[in-house]
LOLUMNU-479372 format. One line per 4 residues: number of its first residue (from 1); their letters; for each residue x, y, z of N, C-alpha, C. Coordinates in pm, 1 decimal, always signed. Each point is the difference from the previous one (the first is absolute). Example, Ala and Ser with C-alpha at 12.3 -4.5 7.8 and 13.67 -1.06 7.14 Angstrom:
1) AS) +1319.0,-569.0,+780.0,-89.0,+119.0,+0.0,+90.0,+120.0,+0.0; -35.0,+105.0,-72.0,+82.0,+119.0,+6.0,-77.0,+109.0,+73.0
***
This chain:
1) MRFV) +84.9,-119.1,+0.0,-84.9,+119.1,+0.0,+88.1,+123.7,+0.0; -29.1,+91.5,-90.2,+78.7,+122.0,-8.7,-54.4,+104.4,+97.2; +90.7,+78.3,+56.1,-41.6,+107.9,+87.7,-42.6,+121.0,-83.7; -123.5,+45.2,+24.4,-56.3,+116.6,-68.4,-69.1,+86.7,+104.4
5) GGHV) +37.5,+127.0,+5.0,-61.4,+89.9,+96.6,+5.1,+142.9,-48.8; -32.3,+91.6,+89.0,-1.9,+140.4,-38.6,+54.1,+88.5,+109.8; +16.2,+126.5,-34.3,+37.9,+99.5,+100.3,-125.5,+36.7,+77.7; +5.1,-21.6,+131.8,-117.8,+21.8,+84.4,+31.6,+96.8,+113.8
9) SIAG) -104.4,+56.2,+57.2,+12.9,+100.4,+104.4,+17.4,-63.5,+137.7; +74.5,+71.6,+88.8,+10.2,-40.0,+140.2,-75.3,+98.3,+88.6; -83.6,+82.9,-60.8,-76.2,+98.7,+77.2,-80.1,-68.1,+110.0; +11.9,+52.4,+120.9,-71.1,-57.7,+113.6,+78.4,-104.6,+74.6
13) GLHH) +117.2,-34.6,-51.7,+82.9,-100.9,+65.6,+61.2,-94.5,-100.7; +119.6,-46.0,+31.8,+75.2,-85.8,-90.6,-78.1,-123.4,-41.5; -73.6,-59.3,+93.8,-72.1,-124.4,-29.0,-108.9,+17.4,-104.6; -42.9,+125.6,-22.5,-104.7,+22.0,-101.6,+52.3,-31.2,-140.8
17) AIDN) +131.8,-0.3,-17.3,+56.3,-39.9,-129.2,-36.7,-144.0,-32.8; -10.0,-84.3,+104.1,-41.3,-139.2,-21.1,-145.8,-4.9,-44.2; -85.1,+73.6,+70.5,-142.5,+4.1,-36.7,-18.0,+51.0,-142.5; +74.8,+105.0,-33.7,-13.4,+59.2,-133.2,+51.2,-93.9,-108.9
21) TLAI) +99.7,-79.7,+31.8,+50.7,-98.5,-96.1,-101.9,-111.3,-21.9; -58.0,-47.8,+108.0,-101.4,-105.4,-11.7,-122.3,+49.6,-76.1; -32.9,+128.8,+17.4,-117.7,+56.9,-66.3,+14.3,+0.8,-151.4; +124.2,+13.0,-49.2,+21.1,-0.2,-145.1,+48.1,-136.3,-50.0
25) KGNC) +1.2,-98.1,+92.7,+34.6,-139.1,-32.0,+146.4,-13.9,-45.3; +86.4,+79.2,+64.0,+143.1,-15.3,-23.8,+60.3,-99.3,+96.8; +119.3,-48.8,-32.5,+69.2,-90.0,+93.1,+142.2,+47.5,+31.9; +28.9,+124.9,-35.0,+121.3,+69.1,+42.8,-33.6,+148.6,-3.9
29) LQIF) +90.9,+87.3,+43.7,-40.2,+139.7,+10.6,+118.3,+96.2,+4.1; -33.0,+126.9,-26.0,+94.9,+110.1,+11.2,-67.9,+112.7,+76.3; +77.3,+68.6,+84.3,-54.6,+107.8,+80.7,+97.1,+118.7,+2.4; -48.7,+114.1,+43.2,+85.4,+109.0,+44.8,+13.8,-14.9,+150.8
33) AGSP) +118.9,+30.5,+53.0,+21.8,-7.8,+143.9,-33.7,+132.4,+68.4; -68.8,+86.1,-69.9,-40.2,+132.4,+46.6,-54.6,+74.2,-120.1; -29.4,+125.0,+14.6,-49.7,+76.6,-114.0,+103.7,+3.2,-111.7; -42.8,-23.6,-124.5,+94.8,+3.2,-111.8,+46.7,+140.4,-35.7
37) RLWS) -60.9,+100.5,+60.8,+32.5,+137.9,-37.3,+45.7,+84.8,+119.3; +27.3,-66.1,+113.6,+50.3,+69.9,+117.8,+127.0,-68.4,+49.1; +96.1,+78.2,+44.7,+126.6,-56.3,+45.3,-13.0,-78.7,+130.1; -98.7,+33.4,+78.7,-12.6,-60.5,+132.6,-7.8,-152.3,-7.5
41) RHAF) +85.2,-65.4,+77.8,+1.8,-145.7,+8.6,+18.1,-40.7,+145.3; -74.9,-101.2,+43.8,+8.5,-47.9,+137.6,+5.8,-152.7,-1.0; +57.1,-53.5,+105.6,+4.5,-145.7,+13.9,-141.8,-54.2,+15.2; -26.5,-113.6,-63.5,-130.6,-64.2,+16.2,-19.0,-39.2,+147.1
45) PEDE) -117.3,+25.4,+56.2,-27.0,-43.5,+137.9,+8.7,-152.7,+11.6; +54.2,-47.2,+111.1,+22.1,-144.1,+17.2,-129.6,-79.1,-7.5; -108.5,+54.8,+57.4,-126.3,-74.6,-2.9,-53.6,-13.0,-141.9; +19.3,+103.9,-82.2,-44.6,-7.5,-138.9,+84.0,-99.5,-79.8
49) VKLF) +129.6,-1.0,+26.3,+89.2,-94.9,-67.2,-41.9,-143.0,+31.4; -25.7,-27.8,+126.3,-38.5,-135.4,+41.6,-130.7,-42.6,-66.0; -98.1,+90.5,+0.1,-129.4,-31.2,-61.1,+16.0,-21.4,-149.8; +77.8,+84.7,-64.6,+24.3,-12.4,-144.1,+61.6,-135.6,-33.1
53) LNQQ) +104.8,-36.7,+71.0,+70.0,-125.8,-28.7,-89.6,-120.5,+27.3; -78.9,+6.9,+106.2,-91.8,-110.4,+31.1,-104.0,-17.4,-109.6; -53.9,+112.1,-49.1,-102.4,-8.5,-103.7,+60.0,-40.6,-134.7; +119.6,+47.0,-28.1,+66.2,-41.3,-123.4,+18.7,-151.2,-2.4
57) QAHH) +44.7,-54.1,+112.5,+21.1,-144.4,+8.5,-131.9,-75.7,-5.0; -99.9,+51.6,+69.5,-130.1,-68.2,+5.0,-63.9,-10.2,-137.3; +21.6,+101.0,-84.4,-61.2,+2.2,-132.7,+96.3,-46.1,-109.6; +117.2,-48.4,+41.7,+98.3,-57.0,-93.4,+36.3,+97.0,-111.9
61) LGPV) +20.3,+125.5,+37.1,+36.4,+100.6,-100.0,+149.0,-4.3,-27.5; +34.6,+33.2,-123.3,+137.8,-3.8,-45.3,+76.3,+126.1,+34.3; +100.4,+33.2,-80.8,+91.6,+108.4,+34.5,-68.5,+135.1,+16.4; +58.2,+78.5,+89.0,-45.2,+136.4,+27.0,+110.4,+95.4,-43.4
65) FIHA) -34.8,+95.5,-83.7,+95.1,+101.5,-44.0,-43.2,+135.7,+54.6; +97.4,+82.9,+30.0,-25.0,+138.6,+38.4,+47.4,+89.2,-114.0; -82.0,+97.0,-37.2,+43.4,+97.2,-99.9,+40.8,+127.6,+71.9; +120.5,+46.5,-28.1,+49.7,+122.9,+62.5,-79.0,+120.1,-49.5
69) LYLI) +9.4,+109.9,+73.7,-74.1,+120.2,-39.5,+56.6,+60.6,-128.0; -79.9,+80.9,-65.1,+33.3,+53.6,-131.7,+95.0,+119.3,+5.4; +21.1,+55.8,+118.3,+81.7,+120.2,+13.3,+150.0,-28.5,-5.8; +36.6,-125.1,+12.8,+140.8,-39.3,+9.7,+77.7,+37.1,-125.8
73) NLAS) +120.0,+51.1,+20.2,+94.5,+19.2,-109.6,+140.5,-26.4,+52.3; +49.6,-119.9,-25.4,+133.1,-37.8,+47.6,+110.0,+66.0,-81.6; -37.8,+70.0,-106.8,+98.1,+70.0,-83.6,+1.1,+149.5,+28.2; -74.7,+44.8,+99.2,-12.3,+143.3,+26.0,+132.5,+61.2,+43.1
77) IKPE) +23.2,+124.3,-44.7,+118.6,+74.4,+42.3,-32.4,+88.0,+121.0; -125.6,-3.9,+45.1,-42.9,+76.6,+116.7,+17.0,-86.6,+124.8; +89.1,+36.0,+91.3,+27.1,-83.0,+117.9,-124.5,-34.3,+80.9; -90.1,+97.6,+17.7,-119.5,-25.6,+80.6,-89.7,-104.3,-64.8
81) LLEK) -21.3,+10.7,-131.5,-83.8,-95.8,-71.6,+63.8,-138.8,+1.6; +130.0,-4.5,-17.9,+69.3,-128.3,+0.5,-10.1,-66.3,+137.3; +16.8,+78.4,+104.9,-9.7,-54.9,+136.2,-140.1,-52.5,+28.7; -101.0,+75.6,-40.8,-138.3,-46.3,+19.0,-25.0,-129.1,-78.0
85) SINS) +53.9,-7.6,-119.5,-17.4,-119.5,-82.8,+61.3,-121.6,+67.8; +120.9,+16.9,+49.9,+70.1,-110.3,+67.7,-75.6,-42.9,+125.8; -39.3,+97.0,+81.3,-67.1,-32.1,+126.1,-132.8,-71.6,-21.8; -74.4,+43.3,-100.5,-129.3,-63.6,-25.6,+18.6,-143.9,-47.1
89) LVMD) +101.3,-22.0,-82.0,+25.1,-136.1,-47.5,+48.7,-91.2,+111.6; +85.3,+54.5,+86.1,+47.1,-79.8,+113.6,-117.9,-43.2,+87.0; -91.9,+91.9,+27.5,-116.2,-35.7,+81.0,-91.1,-99.0,-71.8; -20.1,+17.9,-130.3,-81.4,-95.5,-75.7,+62.0,-139.3,+4.6
93) LRNG) +131.5,-7.7,-13.0,+68.4,-129.6,+3.8,-8.7,-63.8,+138.4; +10.3,+81.3,+103.3,-12.8,-54.0,+135.4,-141.5,-47.8,+26.7; -98.7,+75.6,-48.2,-138.4,-46.6,+10.7,-20.8,-126.9,-81.6; +62.4,-3.9,-117.7,-10.0,-118.7,-83.4,+54.0,-123.5,+69.6
97) AQID) +110.5,+15.5,+70.3,+57.6,-112.9,+73.3,-95.7,-48.9,+108.1; -73.3,+94.1,+62.4,-93.4,-36.4,+107.9,-115.1,-86.4,-50.5; -41.9,+20.6,-125.1,-113.6,-76.0,-52.7,+44.1,-105.0,-101.5; +128.8,-32.9,+2.6,+55.0,-101.8,-91.3,-26.4,+33.8,-146.6
101) SSGV) +7.8,+128.3,-32.2,-22.2,+42.8,-137.9,+109.1,-52.3,-92.0; -38.0,-26.3,-124.1,+97.6,-44.7,-99.6,+82.7,+114.9,-54.3; -33.3,+123.5,+38.0,+83.9,+111.3,-40.8,-75.4,+130.5,-14.6; +78.2,+107.7,-5.6,-51.9,+135.2,-21.5,+34.1,+41.7,-142.0
105) IIHI) -102.3,+30.3,-79.0,+15.6,+36.0,-140.7,+11.0,+151.4,-12.1; +102.0,+46.8,-72.8,+21.1,+144.4,-9.7,+10.6,+47.0,-144.9; -48.9,+122.6,-22.6,+35.6,+76.8,-118.6,+126.2,+75.5,+38.3; +107.7,-21.9,-69.3,+131.2,+47.0,+44.0,+8.0,+151.5,+8.8
109) GSHL) -57.7,+69.4,-96.6,+4.5,+145.6,-0.3,+38.5,+55.1,-135.0; +47.8,+123.9,-1.3,+31.0,+68.7,-125.3,+134.5,+70.5,+8.2; +71.0,-1.7,-113.1,+124.2,+77.2,-7.4,-25.6,+140.8,-54.9; -127.7,+31.1,-22.2,-44.3,+134.3,-41.6,+68.0,+47.7,-127.9
113) GNGF) +23.3,-95.3,-91.1,+56.9,+36.0,-129.0,+150.6,+6.3,-4.3; +65.6,-27.6,+111.0,+146.7,+7.0,+4.4,+67.6,-127.9,-46.2; -77.4,-104.1,-23.4,+54.6,-125.0,-49.1,+31.6,-97.8,+112.0; -14.4,-127.8,-30.2,+22.4,-105.5,+99.8,+143.4,+1.5,+50.5
117) DSVK) +93.9,+27.0,-88.3,+141.1,-0.2,+40.1,+28.6,+100.2,+111.2; -76.3,+108.3,+3.5,+24.2,+104.0,+100.3,-43.6,-41.3,+140.1; -83.2,-104.2,+10.7,-54.5,-38.0,+131.0,+27.6,-145.4,+37.6; +56.7,-77.1,-90.3,+9.7,-144.0,+23.7,+83.4,-36.1,+122.5
121) EQLV) +108.1,+72.2,+24.7,+82.1,-31.4,+116.5,-72.2,+36.6,+129.7; -74.0,+111.0,-2.9,-80.2,+35.7,+117.1,-103.9,-108.1,+28.0; -64.7,-48.3,-104.1,-101.1,-103.6,+18.0,+59.7,-125.3,+63.2; +115.1,-41.4,-47.0,+65.2,-119.0,+54.8,+30.0,+20.9,+148.7
125) TVIR) +54.7,+115.5,+34.0,+34.8,+30.1,+138.8,-123.6,+2.4,+89.6; -106.4,+65.1,-47.9,-122.4,+13.9,+79.2,-68.9,-134.6,+19.3; -8.2,-78.1,-104.6,-64.8,-132.0,+10.8,+77.6,-89.0,+95.4; +130.6,+3.2,-7.0,+81.7,-78.0,+93.9,-25.4,+43.2,+143.8
129) EILS) -13.2,+132.0,+20.4,-26.5,+52.2,+134.7,-133.8,-50.5,+52.2; -102.5,+7.0,-84.2,-134.0,-44.4,+40.2,+0.8,-148.4,+36.3; +65.9,-80.3,-78.8,+6.0,-143.1,+26.6,+81.0,-30.5,+125.6; +104.0,+78.1,+24.2,+84.1,-24.4,+117.7,-73.0,+33.7,+130.0
133) ETQD) -100.1,+89.3,-6.8,-73.7,+41.3,+119.2,-122.9,-86.5,+26.2; -22.8,-98.8,-84.3,-118.4,-84.0,+12.2,+38.6,-146.7,-17.6; -97.6,-86.7,+24.7,+22.6,-142.3,-20.7,-133.6,-71.7,-17.5; +7.1,-120.0,-52.8,-115.7,-90.2,-8.5,-113.1,+48.9,-90.5
137) CDLI) +26.7,+96.1,-86.3,-100.5,+44.7,-96.7,+73.1,+54.1,-121.4; -41.4,-43.0,-118.6,+68.6,+39.1,-122.8,-41.8,+139.6,-47.0; +91.0,+64.5,-72.1,-28.9,+125.6,-68.5,-15.6,-32.1,-147.7; -113.9,+37.8,-57.6,-36.1,-42.1,-135.0,-10.4,+121.3,-91.2
141) LENA) +84.8,+4.8,-101.7,+1.6,+111.1,-95.0,-100.4,-26.2,-111.9; -82.9,+99.4,-30.1,-101.0,-13.9,-105.2,+43.9,+72.7,-126.5; -31.0,-59.2,-114.9,+32.3,+64.7,-127.2,-87.5,+122.1,-22.9; +52.6,+95.5,-73.5,-72.0,+124.3,-28.9,-64.7,-6.0,-137.4
145) AGQN) -88.7,+95.0,-25.0,-74.0,+4.7,-126.1,+73.2,+78.5,-108.2; +122.1,+41.3,+29.4,+78.3,+73.3,-99.2,-21.9,+149.7,+2.0; -64.8,+50.2,+109.6,-23.1,+143.2,+10.7,+134.2,+73.6,+7.7; +1.4,+122.5,-48.9,+122.8,+78.4,-1.3,+56.7,+15.7,+140.5
149) GKIG) +122.1,-47.6,+19.4,+67.3,+14.2,+128.3,-21.2,-114.5,+96.4; -106.9,-77.6,-17.2,-28.9,-108.8,+92.6,+101.8,-113.3,-17.3; +46.0,-52.0,+112.2,+99.7,-106.9,+0.4,-70.8,-134.6,+11.4; +41.2,-95.0,-82.7,-62.5,-132.0,+9.0,-8.7,-73.1,-131.5
153) SLSE) +87.3,+33.1,-97.0,+8.4,-82.9,-120.5,+62.3,-133.1,+39.0; -14.4,-99.8,-84.4,+55.8,-131.4,+31.8,+151.0,+6.4,+17.3; +66.3,+77.5,-84.1,+146.2,+10.7,+10.1,+40.1,+71.3,+129.0; -78.6,+99.1,+42.2,+29.8,+70.9,+125.0,-20.9,-90.9,+120.5
157) LSYL) -107.1,-78.5,-2.9,-23.2,-95.7,+108.2,+114.0,-100.8,+7.5; +43.1,-46.3,-115.2,+109.8,-96.8,-5.1,+127.0,+58.0,+61.0; +29.3,+124.1,-34.2,+119.6,+66.5,+53.8,-6.0,+7.1,+152.6; -114.4,+42.5,+52.2,-12.6,+17.2,+144.4,+11.5,-132.4,+73.9
161) LKKV) -62.2,-104.4,-53.1,+9.5,-129.9,+66.0,+143.5,-51.7,+1.5; +69.0,+19.1,-110.6,+138.8,-47.2,-8.3,+90.0,+76.3,+95.5; -12.9,+133.4,+4.3,+89.3,+82.7,+80.7,-30.6,-10.0,+149.5; -126.8,-4.3,+35.4,-35.7,-12.0,+141.8,+39.7,-137.9,+51.6
165) NNPR) -25.8,-101.9,-82.3,+45.3,-136.3,+29.2,-46.4,-47.4,+137.9; -132.8,+2.2,+17.6,-58.9,-43.5,+126.4,-114.8,-94.6,-30.4; -4.2,-117.5,+62.4,-106.6,-97.0,-31.1,-139.7,+48.3,+35.3; -10.8,+107.2,+78.8,-131.2,+52.7,+38.2,-52.2,+102.9,-99.3
169) LKVC) +74.7,+29.5,-104.0,-46.2,+94.5,-102.4,-62.5,-78.8,-114.5; -129.1,+24.8,-26.1,-76.3,-77.4,-96.9,-68.7,+92.3,-101.6; -83.1,-60.0,-86.7,-63.3,+75.1,-109.1,-147.8,-37.2,-13.3; -81.4,+100.4,-30.6,-140.0,-16.6,-38.7,-19.3,+62.9,-136.8
173) LDTA) -69.7,-69.2,-88.6,-31.6,+55.1,-132.1,-148.8,+30.8,-9.7; -30.6,+117.8,-49.9,-137.5,+44.6,-19.9,-31.3,-5.9,-149.2; -108.0,-69.6,-35.7,-33.5,-18.3,-141.6,-33.5,+132.2,-68.9; -73.0,+87.5,+68.6,-34.7,+129.3,-59.8,+125.6,+83.6,-23.8
177) HLFA) +95.0,-7.8,+92.2,+124.6,+74.9,-14.3,+83.7,-54.2,-115.8; +6.0,-131.4,-11.9,+74.4,-60.6,-111.2,-55.8,+47.3,-133.5; -132.6,-2.4,-10.7,-67.5,+38.0,-125.0,+23.1,+147.0,-31.5; -15.3,+86.5,+100.9,+20.0,+143.8,-20.6,+144.8,+32.8,-32.8
181) AGID) +91.5,-87.5,+42.6,+142.2,+20.5,-28.9,+40.3,-54.5,-136.5; -97.3,-58.6,-72.2,+26.9,-41.3,-137.5,+9.9,-148.8,-24.5; -31.9,-81.8,+100.8,+6.3,-146.0,-16.7,-140.5,-51.3,-28.5; -22.9,-44.6,-122.0,-134.2,-38.3,-45.1,-32.7,-142.1,+45.9
185) LRQE) -66.7,-10.1,+113.6,-32.8,-130.3,+57.4,-102.2,-75.7,-84.5; -57.8,+64.2,-97.9,-97.5,-67.4,-87.2,+68.7,-90.5,-101.1; +130.3,+19.4,-18.4,+76.0,-76.2,-98.9,+78.5,-111.3,+68.9; -33.3,-124.2,-32.8,+61.1,-113.8,+68.9,+152.3,+0.2,-12.1
189) EVVK) +50.3,+34.6,-118.0,+144.7,-0.3,-20.5,+67.3,+108.0,+84.6; -67.4,+114.6,+15.2,+52.8,+107.3,+83.3,+11.5,-45.8,+145.4; -101.2,-70.1,+47.8,+0.7,-48.0,+138.4,+109.6,-104.1,+20.1; +16.8,-88.2,-96.2,+107.4,-99.1,+11.0,+136.2,+68.1,+3.9
193) NLVK) +16.5,+103.9,-81.0,+125.7,+76.1,+1.9,+17.8,+74.1,+131.9; -111.5,+46.5,+57.8,+5.9,+66.6,+129.8,+51.7,-96.1,+106.9; -53.0,-119.7,+0.8,+45.8,-100.3,+97.8,+148.5,-28.6,-18.6; +42.7,-8.2,-124.1,+142.6,-20.5,-27.5,+82.9,+117.6,+51.7
197) DLKD) -49.5,+122.3,-24.2,+70.1,+118.8,+47.9,+9.1,+0.3,+152.8; -108.6,-40.0,+66.0,-0.3,-5.7,+146.0,+106.3,-97.7,+50.6; +12.9,-109.1,-70.2,+102.0,-98.5,+38.2,+139.9,+55.5,-23.4; +19.7,+62.1,-116.6,+131.2,+55.1,-33.0,+40.5,+113.0,+95.3
201) LHLL) -97.5,+74.7,+48.7,+26.0,+110.5,+92.0,+5.2,-45.9,+145.9; -12.7,-131.0,+21.2,+2.9,-59.9,+134.3,-113.9,+52.0,+88.3; -113.3,+28.2,-64.3,-118.6,+44.9,+72.4,-99.6,-112.7,+23.0; +2.5,-99.3,-85.2,-101.8,-105.7,+5.2,+0.6,-70.5,+135.4
205) SKLV) +116.6,-30.5,+49.9,+10.5,-70.7,+128.3,-34.5,+90.1,+118.1; -6.1,+132.0,-23.0,-30.4,+95.0,+105.8,-147.4,+40.9,+3.0; -76.8,-45.4,-97.7,-141.7,+33.9,-6.2,-77.6,-71.7,+110.4; -79.0,+76.1,+76.7,-78.1,-60.9,+107.3,-149.1,+30.6,-13.0
209) CLHL) -37.3,+88.3,-92.3,-139.4,+42.0,-9.2,-26.1,+65.0,-134.7; -123.7,-15.3,-49.7,-44.5,+71.3,-119.3,-119.4,+86.7,+37.2; +5.6,+126.9,-37.2,-117.0,+86.5,+11.1,-80.0,-17.0,-128.8; -117.9,-55.6,+13.2,-82.5,-30.8,-116.7,-101.6,+111.8,-21.1
213) NDSG) +29.0,+86.7,-96.3,-87.0,+113.5,-32.3,-8.8,+15.8,-151.1; -119.5,+27.6,-48.1,-11.8,+40.1,-140.0,+46.1,+145.5,-8.8; +26.8,+45.6,-121.7,+53.0,+135.1,-17.5,-105.4,+93.3,-57.3; -18.0,+112.8,+66.9,-90.7,+102.0,-51.1,+66.1,+90.6,-101.7
217) SDLD) +128.9,-18.6,-22.1,+72.5,+81.3,-98.4,+56.7,-88.1,-109.4; +36.0,+60.0,-110.8,+45.0,-73.5,-117.6,+139.3,-58.5,+17.8; +32.8,-94.6,-86.1,+133.3,-57.5,-4.3,+104.2,+110.7,-16.4; +104.6,-4.8,+81.8,+111.9,+94.5,-5.9,-43.6,+143.9,+28.6
221) SHRD) -108.0,+15.5,+77.7,-51.9,+132.9,+32.0,+78.3,+66.8,+112.3; +70.5,-80.0,+79.1,+73.9,+49.2,+117.1,-93.2,+64.1,+102.6; -122.3,-51.9,+6.3,-99.2,+48.5,+96.5,-44.9,-115.4,+89.1; +6.4,+23.3,+130.8,-39.1,-102.0,+97.3,-149.1,+13.9,+28.6
225) LHAD) -79.5,-78.1,-72.1,-144.9,+8.3,+13.7,-57.8,-141.1,-1.6; -54.2,-42.8,+112.9,-52.6,-135.3,+11.8,-145.5,-7.2,-46.6; -36.1,-116.9,-50.4,-138.5,-24.9,-41.9,-42.4,-137.0,+51.1; -131.7,-20.9,+10.8,-50.6,-131.8,+38.2,+38.6,-103.1,-105.2
229) LGKG) +12.5,-124.1,+42.2,+44.9,-106.1,-88.8,-95.7,-16.9,-118.1; +53.9,+6.6,-119.7,-79.7,-13.4,-121.3,-62.4,+129.5,-46.7; +16.5,+107.6,+77.6,-58.5,+129.4,-35.6,+104.0,+98.9,-52.2; +126.6,-42.9,-6.8,+106.0,+90.0,-41.0,+61.5,-37.6,-133.6
233) KIGL) +116.6,+54.6,-24.5,+65.9,-15.4,-129.5,+72.6,-133.5,-15.3; +31.7,-64.8,+111.5,+67.4,-131.0,-9.2,-101.6,-107.7,-35.2; -110.5,-3.4,+73.0,-104.1,-99.4,-24.2,+29.7,-132.3,+67.1; -101.9,-83.6,+9.2,+13.0,-126.5,+72.3,+98.4,-96.2,-65.3
237) EGLK) +2.0,-3.8,-131.7,+91.9,-93.0,-66.9,+145.1,+38.2,+25.6; +27.2,+130.8,+0.5,+135.3,+45.3,+27.3,+42.7,-31.9,+142.4; -90.0,+24.3,+96.0,+29.6,-29.6,+139.7,+17.9,-150.2,+20.8; -85.5,-77.3,-64.4,+8.8,-145.6,+9.7,+132.1,-49.4,-57.3
241) NFVN) +39.1,+57.5,-109.3,+124.2,-36.6,-66.3,+119.5,+20.2,+93.4; -5.1,+107.2,+78.8,+111.6,+33.5,+88.1,+2.2,-87.5,+125.1; -111.4,-5.8,+72.1,+1.3,-66.6,+131.2,+13.6,-151.0,-10.3; -26.3,-55.8,-118.7,+11.0,-144.5,-14.9,+132.7,-45.6,-58.5
245) QPAL) +94.5,+90.6,-14.7,+133.2,-42.3,-40.0,+54.4,-97.0,+104.9; +54.3,-114.3,-41.4,+47.5,-99.9,+97.3,+94.5,+57.2,+105.4; +83.3,+94.7,-38.0,+97.4,+56.4,+93.8,-64.7,+94.1,+101.8; -127.1,+38.7,-24.3,-67.0,+96.4,+86.8,-118.9,-59.3,+74.7
249) YHLP) -33.4,-121.9,-31.8,-127.3,-55.4,+47.6,-5.2,-17.0,+151.5; +114.3,-9.5,+65.4,+2.3,-20.1,+144.9,-21.9,+129.1,+77.9; +1.2,+113.7,-68.8,-3.4,+129.0,+68.2,-141.9,+40.1,+40.6; -17.8,+53.4,+121.4,-131.8,+50.2,+39.8,-39.6,+120.5,-83.3
253) LILE) -129.7,+14.8,-21.4,-54.3,+111.0,-77.4,-73.6,+94.7,+94.2; +41.9,+125.0,+0.5,-65.5,+102.4,+81.8,-63.4,+103.3,-92.8; -130.9,+20.4,+14.3,-71.2,+96.4,-83.0,-2.3,+137.1,+67.1; +18.6,+103.1,-80.8,-14.2,+138.6,+43.5,-97.0,+71.6,-94.4
257) TPGL) -101.3,-68.9,-40.6,-96.8,+50.9,-96.1,-97.9,+96.8,+67.4; -60.5,+89.7,-78.9,-93.8,+97.9,+58.7,-122.2,-64.3,+62.9; -47.8,-109.7,-59.0,-123.8,-62.0,+47.0,-121.5,+65.3,-62.3; -108.2,-72.7,-1.6,-121.0,+50.0,-65.0,-53.7,+124.5,+69.2
261) NKSG) +22.9,+11.6,+130.8,-45.9,+116.6,+75.3,+113.2,+97.2,+31.1; +113.7,-17.8,-67.4,+116.8,+86.8,+17.5,+53.1,-1.3,+143.0; -23.2,-110.8,+70.6,+46.3,-10.0,+138.9,+112.3,-102.0,+15.3; +56.4,-42.6,-112.0,+110.7,-94.9,+4.7,-39.8,-136.7,-51.4
265) PDAA) +93.3,-93.6,+1.9,-27.3,-134.4,-51.0,-125.7,-59.9,+63.3; -82.9,-60.1,-83.1,-124.8,-57.1,+48.0,-11.6,-145.9,-40.8; -109.0,-63.7,+44.3,-19.3,-141.3,-26.8,-7.9,-29.5,-149.5; -56.0,+93.2,-76.5,-12.4,-21.4,-144.0,+138.2,-9.4,-66.2
269) NISI) +89.0,+90.5,+37.1,+135.0,-3.3,-56.8,+77.8,-123.3,+48.2; -14.0,-35.2,+126.9,+67.2,-119.4,+51.2,-48.3,-124.2,-73.4; -130.0,-7.4,-23.2,-57.3,-114.2,-72.2,+57.2,-10.4,-140.2; +13.7,+113.3,-67.9,+57.6,+0.4,-134.9,+146.1,-46.3,+5.2
273) AKTL) +72.9,+50.4,+98.9,+141.1,-37.4,+12.4,+16.5,-150.6,+16.3; -90.3,-62.6,+74.2,+9.7,-143.3,+23.2,-27.3,-81.7,-124.9; -66.8,+61.1,-98.2,-31.0,-72.5,-124.5,+109.9,+9.1,-103.5; +97.0,+88.5,+23.1,+104.6,+22.9,-101.1,+88.7,-122.1,-16.3
***
């Protein structure tokens, strides 16, 4: 049985993420460890952690991922922003360790048009620092949609994994981001070449999760816009073509789709994902 779930809310308490996952018929999940748009981060209360873990086990749910907040920029030249980014990630990783999370997924940030070469050494240093201050929870780098300045091309991810050289540094691939960055998942030969590229870049063995989203923007648009499964530019056949590649089939699928009511992944999208 493949793990399929969605990004769900912890509003009202950490354990509500379990209820929200069951409501959409998922068997794994992703959460924010706090507001995605506020720097404030606090340790999960012990009673909530215990209840969460008990319910996760009782319902036989699979891996739990935490998504870091969107404000993070590990490439920032502003000391205050960089410090806030580091501190928030450290707390997310420590919270992740408390709930046996499979990792914290991050958007790395932006070089603001100065080029990857101008920030790559800073990124290596900062990521090493974050990992050295934490334990028992992986840091997962997500690919970008190719937006101007955003860090997260496959070659950039490969560079960071090689230079940081830490077994706790992993990778998540987002289907909508791949498509917006110019990789046409609708073409079987393109997907096979992508898998080969992932292997050649030493990323394939580091993959721990797939974000399964249709794309609301066109191929090579460089726009990060998610759509419900089958309602976007990739389409169900393209998504099916990607997630069923033998080298990727073991990976859990996490949906970040808008949902029919624009409130996030819903049972309808989860049901479609299970049919792919």
